[in-house]
KOLKOLKOL-948924 format. One record per residue (C-alpha): z, x, y. Coordinates in nm, 3 decimals. Each point is the difference from the previous one (the first is absolute). Layout:
N
- up, east, north
- Z, X, Y
...
REM end
This chain:
294
- up, east, north
- 1.581, -0.226, 6.395
- 0.114, 0.396, -0.038
- 0.022, 0.176, -0.303
- 0.086, 0.348, 0.103
- -0.185, 0.135, 0.251
- -0.272, -0.245, -0.059
- -0.100, -0.329, 0.177
- -0.136, -0.266, -0.258
- -0.239, -0.274, 0.111
- 0.111, -0.336, -0.037
- -0.048, -0.195, -0.220
- 0.140, 0.239, -0.273
- -0.245, -0.025, -0.281
- 0.086, -0.036, -0.379
- -0.028, 0.339, -0.182
- 0.058, 0.032, -0.388
- -0.088, 0.290, -0.219
- -0.171, 0.246, 0.268
- -0.151, 0.313, -0.010
- 0.014, 0.218, 0.303
- -0.287, 0.198, 0.076
- 0.048, 0.258, 0.268
- -0.204, 0.282, 0.226
- 0.195, 0.255, 0.149
- -0.160, 0.139, 0.338
- -0.058, 0.258, 0.110
- 0.121, 0.165, -0.326
- -0.224, -0.066, -0.334
- -0.257, -0.186, 0.155
- -0.283, 0.269, 0.002
- -0.347, -0.150, 0.076
- 0.180, -0.335, 0.080
- -0.014, -0.072, -0.352
- 0.322, -0.159, -0.040
- -0.068, -0.255, 0.328
- -0.322, -0.058, -0.105
- 0.160, -0.137, -0.363
- 0.259, -0.209, 0.138
- -0.228, -0.153, 0.307
- -0.222, -0.085, -0.284
- 0.265, -0.149, -0.226
- 0.144, -0.213, 0.308
- -0.359, -0.124, 0.094
- -0.082, -0.125, -0.403
- 0.326, -0.182, -0.001
- 0.001, -0.109, 0.359
- 0.337, 0.182, 0.071
- 0.222, -0.122, 0.273
- 0.235, 0.159, 0.241
- 0.351, -0.017, -0.136
- 0.129, 0.210, 0.262
- 0.077, 0.332, 0.210
- 0.279, 0.204, 0.137
- 0.152, -0.152, 0.278
- 0.088, 0.307, 0.213
- -0.293, 0.276, -0.166
- 0.108, 0.223, 0.279
- 0.332, 0.035, -0.154
- -0.166, 0.184, -0.290
- -0.342, 0.175, 0.174
- -0.061, 0.232, 0.219
- -0.279, -0.166, 0.238
- -0.134, 0.321, 0.141
- -0.067, 0.080, -0.391
- -0.114, -0.354, -0.076
- -0.182, -0.099, 0.348
- -0.006, -0.359, 0.084
- -0.364, -0.130, 0.082
- -0.159, -0.192, 0.233
- -0.265, -0.215, -0.038
- -0.171, -0.303, 0.248
- 0.051, -0.334, -0.187
- -0.311, -0.270, 0.028
- 0.136, -0.126, 0.329
- 0.015, 0.312, 0.163
- 0.352, 0.103, -0.018
- 0.137, 0.347, -0.111
- 0.230, -0.021, -0.327
- 0.211, 0.247, -0.116
- 0.051, 0.037, -0.373
- 0.279, 0.182, -0.111
- 0.001, 0.161, -0.370
- 0.214, -0.148, -0.241
- 0.085, -0.052, -0.362
- -0.194, -0.320, -0.099
- 0.096, -0.192, -0.315
- -0.273, -0.274, -0.127
- 0.034, -0.222, -0.294
- -0.205, -0.170, -0.255
- 0.093, -0.235, -0.239
- -0.227, -0.058, -0.358
- -0.026, -0.301, -0.238
- -0.041, 0.228, -0.289
- 0.207, 0.341, 0.024
- 0.238, 0.163, 0.221
- -0.012, -0.066, 0.377
- 0.000, 0.287, 0.216
- 0.149, 0.181, 0.312
- -0.243, 0.240, 0.198
- 0.190, 0.248, 0.161
- -0.139, 0.231, 0.294
- 0.257, 0.233, 0.030
- -0.004, 0.272, 0.293
- 0.217, 0.290, -0.073
- 0.301, -0.012, 0.242
- 0.103, 0.259, 0.222
- 0.379, -0.083, 0.013
- 0.226, -0.235, -0.174
- -0.133, 0.052, -0.327
- 0.267, -0.118, -0.225
- 0.030, -0.309, 0.198
- -0.388, -0.048, -0.036
- -0.024, 0.068, -0.370
- 0.294, -0.233, -0.021
- -0.169, -0.271, 0.183
- -0.294, -0.012, -0.219
- 0.199, -0.027, -0.314
- 0.157, -0.291, 0.138
- -0.283, -0.163, 0.112
- -0.158, 0.062, -0.371
- 0.358, -0.108, -0.171
- -0.027, -0.336, 0.224
- -0.324, -0.108, -0.135
- 0.052, 0.092, -0.361
- -0.230, 0.310, -0.026
- 0.007, 0.119, -0.349
- -0.240, 0.319, 0.024
- -0.090, 0.196, 0.313
- -0.278, 0.229, 0.001
- -0.115, 0.280, 0.239
- -0.370, 0.044, 0.009
- -0.208, 0.259, 0.186
- -0.170, 0.329, -0.026
- 0.029, 0.338, 0.056
- -0.234, 0.366, 0.044
- -0.029, 0.199, -0.324
- -0.184, 0.276, -0.157
- -0.232, -0.247, -0.160
- -0.398, -0.025, -0.024
- -0.164, -0.342, 0.140
- -0.205, 0.041, -0.330
- 0.288, -0.089, -0.236
- 0.180, -0.345, -0.021
- 0.272, 0.058, 0.268
- 0.330, 0.057, -0.155
- 0.319, -0.240, 0.053
- 0.299, 0.078, -0.047
- 0.365, -0.198, 0.040
- 0.329, -0.075, -0.079
- 0.209, -0.253, -0.114
- 0.383, -0.120, -0.054
- 0.067, -0.261, -0.235
- -0.107, -0.012, -0.360
- -0.242, -0.259, 0.057
- -0.141, 0.185, 0.309
- -0.058, 0.305, -0.208
- -0.175, -0.172, -0.299
- -0.226, -0.153, 0.254
- -0.092, 0.344, 0.116
- -0.032, 0.145, -0.336
- -0.260, -0.291, -0.093
- -0.179, 0.041, 0.297
- -0.021, 0.424, -0.077
- 0.159, 0.096, 0.312
- 0.150, 0.328, -0.044
- 0.332, 0.062, 0.185
- 0.014, 0.197, 0.335
- 0.108, 0.368, -0.009
- 0.017, 0.013, 0.365
- 0.350, 0.157, 0.103
- 0.061, 0.100, 0.407
- 0.032, -0.211, 0.374
- -0.016, -0.362, -0.049
- 0.062, -0.306, 0.177
- 0.309, -0.177, 0.043
- -0.160, -0.365, -0.102
- 0.029, 0.192, -0.404
- 0.329, -0.134, 0.030
- -0.141, -0.331, -0.056
- -0.126, 0.080, -0.370
- 0.329, 0.187, -0.056
- 0.227, -0.302, 0.103
- -0.223, -0.266, -0.128
- 0.149, -0.007, -0.347
- 0.347, -0.054, 0.130
- -0.120, -0.343, 0.183
- -0.214, -0.107, -0.346
- -0.321, 0.124, 0.119
- -0.256, 0.233, -0.195
- -0.186, 0.242, 0.204
- -0.305, 0.185, -0.046
- -0.284, 0.220, 0.219
- -0.376, 0.025, -0.055
- -0.158, 0.292, 0.203
- -0.354, 0.107, -0.015
- -0.074, 0.348, 0.020
- -0.318, 0.054, 0.273
- -0.214, 0.320, 0.036
- 0.128, 0.210, 0.254
- -0.335, 0.063, 0.147
- -0.126, -0.332, 0.022
- 0.157, -0.139, 0.314
- -0.074, -0.372, 0.041
- 0.158, -0.214, 0.255
- -0.002, -0.270, -0.277
- -0.064, 0.132, -0.348
- -0.140, -0.303, -0.188
- -0.001, 0.278, -0.306
- 0.370, -0.008, -0.020
- 0.015, -0.394, 0.094
- -0.186, -0.074, -0.343
- 0.173, 0.243, -0.216
- 0.317, -0.142, 0.119
- -0.092, -0.341, -0.042
- -0.125, 0.089, -0.397
- 0.345, 0.056, -0.035
- 0.178, -0.289, 0.166
- -0.268, -0.287, -0.116
- 0.092, -0.026, -0.385
- 0.380, 0.013, 0.144
- -0.053, -0.316, 0.204
- -0.313, -0.136, -0.137
- -0.202, 0.094, 0.326
- -0.370, 0.042, 0.052
- -0.123, 0.285, 0.161
- -0.197, -0.062, 0.355
- -0.375, 0.057, -0.066
- -0.031, 0.139, 0.365
- 0.268, 0.266, -0.061
- -0.212, 0.102, -0.295
- -0.282, 0.032, 0.169
- 0.140, 0.218, 0.272
- 0.170, 0.196, -0.206
- -0.359, 0.088, -0.177
- -0.125, 0.080, 0.309
- 0.257, 0.254, 0.084
- -0.050, 0.127, -0.335
- -0.376, 0.065, 0.043
- 0.064, 0.131, 0.360
- 0.231, 0.268, -0.141
- -0.281, 0.079, -0.328
- -0.251, 0.044, 0.302
- 0.250, 0.268, 0.164
- -0.002, 0.164, -0.310
- -0.379, 0.085, -0.002
- 0.030, 0.111, 0.369
- 0.304, 0.214, -0.013
- 0.027, 0.271, -0.315
- 0.320, 0.126, 0.108
- 0.125, -0.373, -0.014
- -0.179, -0.048, -0.340
- 0.214, 0.329, -0.139
- 0.318, -0.155, 0.135
- -0.077, -0.349, -0.157
- -0.101, 0.195, -0.376
- 0.372, 0.193, 0.009
- 0.170, -0.303, 0.064
- -0.196, -0.186, -0.301
- 0.167, 0.265, -0.197
- 0.341, 0.008, 0.137
- -0.020, -0.421, -0.054
- -0.087, 0.029, -0.340
- 0.268, 0.234, -0.105
- 0.246, -0.226, 0.187
- -0.131, -0.329, -0.188
- -0.100, 0.118, -0.334
- 0.318, 0.006, -0.206
- -0.156, 0.269, -0.253
- -0.007, 0.260, 0.255
- 0.365, -0.066, 0.163
- 0.056, 0.386, -0.084
- -0.313, 0.082, 0.166
- 0.051, -0.062, 0.335
- -0.300, 0.109, 0.188
- 0.010, 0.212, 0.305
- -0.189, -0.014, 0.327
- -0.139, 0.313, 0.184
- 0.169, 0.123, 0.278
- -0.287, -0.100, 0.206
- 0.028, -0.349, -0.059
- 0.359, 0.017, 0.010
- 0.028, 0.105, 0.334
- -0.298, -0.246, 0.112
- 0.204, -0.283, -0.109
- 0.327, 0.165, 0.175
- -0.188, -0.027, 0.303
- -0.110, -0.345, -0.071
- 0.374, -0.105, -0.015
- 0.115, 0.185, 0.294
- -0.262, -0.193, 0.205
- 0.128, -0.326, -0.178
- 0.350, 0.088, 0.100
- -0.039, 0.120, 0.371
- -0.215, -0.325, 0.036
REM end
């Protein structure tokens, strides 16, 4: 069965009152936070594949998203082509789920967005939620900031109740942002949840961010938080604490970031925005440039 550019596996499941949770790579997936959260949700709910793009080469440049070659158990070489994968899970108590592993398209972006919207409409999605993480001037010694956005009265109320402030980002974005912009036209609410991670803490898999994101998601969907992820997050935090003791320069950076963080989050100091020293600003800008170059 075809829905837009997607080939849907047969038999087609009966999905009702669904929430779509999406991660977008490589945008907004610092520390693989969104990918890890989505993978955990899929495992927890025993999600099954719903479909993939029939011809991913229509949207992706395979010199940028490289196909991978692996040996199977039988000793044959097998090529896996990058694709946008959609999985689903049904629940007896609560809304059903669609899980969207979205890759940033390199071409035909409008058609790509249209196909995702048509897919969600066909399977009765009521709310689309993009989850992920970005790097920011925050310390690991404070609860990570989570910002977001919402379109739709109920989604806006949900974010307010979760104490998630609206993002004030302006600048370059992804074509898939049109999903959130167009979703209300199709009767769907849209929201986003983005964790802010410390610039100086580059973990390939940032479990501190995973746990913080789950702290926000859990009450929204009555979900547990994986104890294994909590343990890994505590290990990473201890590692960073140890680094502070060994590197006085990093300790100074974190101290200033703490002041900046407190000024951002303390409503009583809204008019007293903290300033970082020129040395720290330069330090963070250098880190940011290295992230961009990589």
